[in-house]
C-alpha positions as semicolon CSV with decimal commas, in nm:
position;residue;x (nm);y (nm);z (nm)
1;M;-0,033;0,029;-0,025
2;R;0,102;0,343;-0,077
3;L;0,128;0,579;0,187
4;K;-0,001;0,956;0,109
5;K;0,242;1,257;0,182
6;L;0,096;1,331;0,535
7;R;-0,067;1,763;0,434
8;Y;-0,059;1,954;0,747
9;R;-0,046;2,343;0,754
10;S;0,233;2,564;0,550
11;K;0,480;2,731;0,745
12;L;0,524;2,499;1,068
13;N;0,868;2,452;1,032
14;C;0,922;2,852;1,052
15;M;0,801;2,862;1,407
16;P;1,061;2,881;1,665
17;S;1,130;2,671;1,937
18;Y;1,078;2,735;2,304
19;D;1,345;2,533;2,461
20;V;1,312;2,406;2,786
21;V;1,547;2,126;2,840
22;E;1,745;2,040;3,191
23;R;2,118;2,111;3,167
24;E;2,380;2,102;3,443
25;W;2,438;2,451;3,525
26;K;2,630;2,682;3,737
27;I;2,348;2,927;3,778
28;K;2,066;2,965;3,631
29;V;1,819;3,209;3,528
30;N;1,689;3,174;3,191
31;A;1,351;3,087;3,283
32;N;1,295;3,327;3,581
33;E;1,279;3,052;3,822
34;C;1,287;3,064;4,196
35;G;1,604;3,010;4,336
36;M;1,471;2,795;4,679
37;N;1,249;2,538;4,645
38;L;0,953;2,465;4,912
39;P;1,001;2,569;5,291
40;P;1,048;2,215;5,476
41;M;0,679;2,337;5,658
42;V;0,550;2,392;5,334
43;E;0,684;2,072;5,144
44;D;0,511;1,820;5,414
45;R;0,177;1,931;5,404
46;V;0,263;1,880;5,063
47;M;0,356;1,593;5,015
48;G;0,128;1,435;5,309
49;R;-0,182;1,601;5,076
50;L;-0,026;1,400;4,773
51;S;-0,087;1,098;4,948
52;R;-0,475;1,111;5,006
53;I;-0,492;1,186;4,607
54;A;-0,679;0,938;4,391
55;F;-0,378;0,974;4,084
56;N;-0,645;0,795;3,869
57;R;-0,970;1,066;3,952
58;Y;-0,971;1,439;3,761
59;P;-0,899;1,664;4,035
60;N;-1,307;1,849;4,026
61;E;-1,312;1,903;4,357
62;D;-0,961;2,056;4,475
63;L;-0,997;2,235;4,130
64;E;-1,343;2,392;4,262
65;Q;-1,166;2,463;4,580
66;L;-0,868;2,653;4,435
67;M;-1,073;2,887;4,246
68;E;-1,327;2,945;4,588
69;A;-0,981;3,025;4,760
70;I;-0,863;3,268;4,406
71;A;-1,185;3,408;4,366
72;S;-1,215;3,491;4,761
73;N;-0,884;3,635;4,719
74;Y;-1,050;3,884;4,479
75;G;-1,384;3,941;4,572
76;L;-1,498;3,763;4,266
77;Q;-1,662;3,455;4,223
78;K;-1,555;3,140;4,181
79;E;-1,709;3,162;3,743
80;N;-1,526;3,451;3,748
81;V;-1,200;3,208;3,766
82;L;-0,993;2,954;3,478
83;I;-0,790;2,754;3,592
84;G;-0,494;2,638;3,328
85;N;-0,115;2,437;3,263
86;G;0,038;2,766;3,392
87;S;-0,025;3,138;3,263
88;S;0,141;3,034;2,942
89;E;-0,101;2,770;2,884
90;I;-0,440;3,021;2,941
91;I;-0,241;3,326;2,707
92;E;-0,231;3,023;2,434
93;K;-0,608;2,981;2,497
94;L;-0,731;3,380;2,434
95;F;-0,472;3,397;2,180
96;F;-0,618;3,075;1,986
97;A;-0,998;3,204;2,134
98;F;-0,907;3,544;1,987
99;G;-0,680;3,504;1,694
100;G;-0,735;3,325;1,381
101;R;-0,686;3,431;1,001
102;N;-0,791;3,805;0,919
103;L;-0,802;3,882;1,358
104;T;-0,540;4,099;1,506
105;I;-0,385;4,073;1,785
106;A;-0,167;4,345;1,905
107;Y;0,142;4,316;2,199
108;P;0,485;4,566;2,256
109;Q;0,802;4,400;2,174
110;P;1,025;4,298;2,325
111;S;0,845;4,133;2,619
112;F;0,710;3,764;2,625
113;S;0,858;3,579;2,317
114;M;0,580;3,367;2,310
115;Y;0,307;3,605;2,245
116;H;0,476;3,583;1,860
117;I;0,495;3,202;1,866
118;Y;0,096;3,172;1,969
119;A;-0,021;3,426;1,764
120;Q;0,136;3,281;1,461
121;A;-0,003;2,952;1,565
122;A;-0,363;3,117;1,591
123;E;-0,290;3,192;1,219
124;A;-0,376;3,579;1,369
125;R;-0,236;3,910;1,211
126;S;0,057;4,038;1,473
127;V;0,057;4,412;1,559
128;V;0,365;4,499;1,690
129;I;0,451;4,792;1,920
130;E;0,796;4,827;1,929
131;L;0,880;4,973;2,328
132;N;1,094;5,341;2,343
133;P;1,513;5,225;2,274
134;E;1,595;5,439;2,532
135;D;1,429;5,347;2,860
136;Y;1,245;5,018;2,744
137;S;0,871;5,211;2,851
138;L;0,589;5,146;2,641
139;D;0,413;5,495;2,515
140;V;0,099;5,437;2,606
141;R;-0,111;5,677;2,343
142;Q;0,050;5,489;2,105
143;F;-0,021;5,132;2,170
144;I;-0,448;5,257;2,158
145;Q;-0,381;5,398;1,800
146;K;-0,196;5,092;1,697
147;V;-0,438;4,877;1,862
148;N;-0,774;5,077;1,732
149;D;-0,644;5,184;1,404
150;S;-0,578;4,814;1,366
151;K;-0,926;4,658;1,490
152;A;-0,719;4,442;1,714
153;A;-0,933;4,132;1,868
154;L;-0,690;4,111;2,146
155;A;-0,390;4,359;2,302
156;V;-0,148;4,174;2,552
157;V;0,008;4,418;2,806
158;C;0,281;4,231;3,024
159;N;0,289;4,406;3,360
160;P;0,519;4,446;3,460
161;N;0,722;4,343;3,112
162;N;0,897;4,034;3,099
163;P;1,231;4,091;2,991
164;T;1,249;4,458;3,070
165;G;1,097;4,466;3,393
166;N;0,882;4,767;3,297
167;A;0,580;4,909;3,498
168;L;0,252;4,987;3,389
169;T;0,079;5,204;3,665
170;I;-0,275;5,071;3,705
171;E;-0,384;5,423;3,581
172;Q;-0,232;5,373;3,274
173;I;-0,384;5,057;3,231
174;E;-0,696;5,208;3,273
175;D;-0,627;5,440;3,032
176;I;-0,610;5,133;2,766
177;A;-0,907;5,002;2,881
178;Q;-1,117;5,290;2,858
179;H;-1,005;5,376;2,531
180;T;-1,006;5,066;2,379
181;S;-1,300;4,854;2,233
182;C;-1,146;4,525;2,215
183;A;-1,037;4,192;2,462
184;L;-0,713;4,346;2,681
185;L;-0,537;4,053;2,843
186;I;-0,322;4,200;3,194
187;D;-0,047;3,885;3,182
188;E;0,072;3,986;3,536
189;A;0,331;3,603;3,544
190;Y;0,521;3,897;3,767
191;V;0,343;4,119;3,972
192;E;0,429;4,020;4,330
193;F;0,754;4,171;4,269
194;Y;0,587;4,537;4,165
195;G;0,284;4,498;4,350
196;Q;0,005;4,694;4,228
197;S;-0,262;4,432;4,036
198;A;-0,515;4,528;3,752
199;A;-0,738;4,298;3,958
200;C;-0,937;4,591;4,125
201;L;-1,042;4,736;3,743
202;L;-1,194;4,406;3,687
203;K;-1,557;4,459;3,806
204;K;-1,475;4,819;3,590
205;Y;-1,408;4,712;3,293
206;P;-1,575;4,348;3,164
207;K;-1,354;4,324;2,859
208;L;-1,055;4,269;3,100
209;L;-0,826;3,994;3,132
210;V;-0,542;3,924;3,477
211;A;-0,362;3,599;3,405
212;R;-0,150;3,517;3,713
213;T;0,047;3,198;3,759
214;F;0,182;3,013;4,099
215;S;0,514;2,960;3,928
216;K;0,777;3,226;3,967
217;A;0,686;3,464;4,347
218;Y;0,601;3,152;4,491
219;G;0,826;2,906;4,311
220;L;0,607;2,661;4,218
221;A;0,726;2,622;3,812
222;A;0,676;2,241;3,902
223;I;0,304;2,263;3,961
224;R;0,213;2,429;3,664
225;C;-0,108;2,600;3,775
226;G;-0,185;2,955;3,607
227;Y;-0,513;3,119;3,663
228;L;-0,754;3,328;3,451
229;L;-0,947;3,610;3,599
230;G;-1,223;3,784;3,422
231;D;-1,613;3,843;3,349
């Protein structure tokens, strides 16, 4: 039997790879992981919980409890919380949800390198807003104009920005929310190092989405747990 040549989407071989291969390092900072493991008391409690888990069952009950705990922390309802395998998976799914042929996603550059890859995977058109080369600041007015001019379906801002460390104020984020009409994602993977979360704007702006993760400041990268806050 003669096998037909498999047909897959064109240009996939042109997409850059994301290297997560572990190697022996004296110092390792490329993934922005916490340098310390769990405190012994916390590790003991985690291992105790793991010993009671039925690994052959889907974790619906624990997931519900986590969603309720997160919602309570922000004064929201459980329905305002979505759990994912790290905030990266959540961002990817949002690019798929709002992307597609003839649809546009806008984001600054340099920023999280996966934005461009996710946009390509979603077959969306990228509108890239370059940061100021002198101090890597984002020109908010220019960002708003390009989002609106391109009729973007989704605008994304990493705050604080990875890898530059710059941060927008809550007032600047609200300015973007007020003057754009598309979905607005604030990627807050590193917000614990900044202290000001856009979650306080969620009830005022239903189109606003906030992605958070336990991988960075909480030192829990191995569990791959992130969450989305939104209407």
